[in-house]
C-alpha positions, 0 to 999 in steps of 0.5 A: 595620232602621228604628226609628219612635220616635213614631207617633200615628195609626192611618195611621202604624202601617197605612202600614207594615202595609198601606201601601207599606212593608209589603213592606219590613219585619217589623213589631214594634209596641212601646207604653209606657205609664204609668196618668194617676195615675203620669204627674200624679205625674211632673208631666203635666196633662190638657189637654182638647182637646189629650190627647183628640185622636187624635194622642195617643189614636188608637191606644189600644186597640189589640193591641201586639206588646210592651207596657211598662208604665212606671209601675212600679218600676224591678225591675219594669220590668226583668222 
């Protein structure tokens, strides 16, 4: 098993889906997300030119095998 903890671009995921590594491992994609409002409550400040770059949002809008909402309380997160 191999865990890639920080894929940021479509090409990162495509390498494991279709590239040289695709025949070696079964891919399970997991996204952990929180809304901008929750992230701001935690101290995040949007920075144009950084937070809208491909490395930060290039994987937005794709389908994921598992989607974790990290913007809720712990009880809901456990479910």
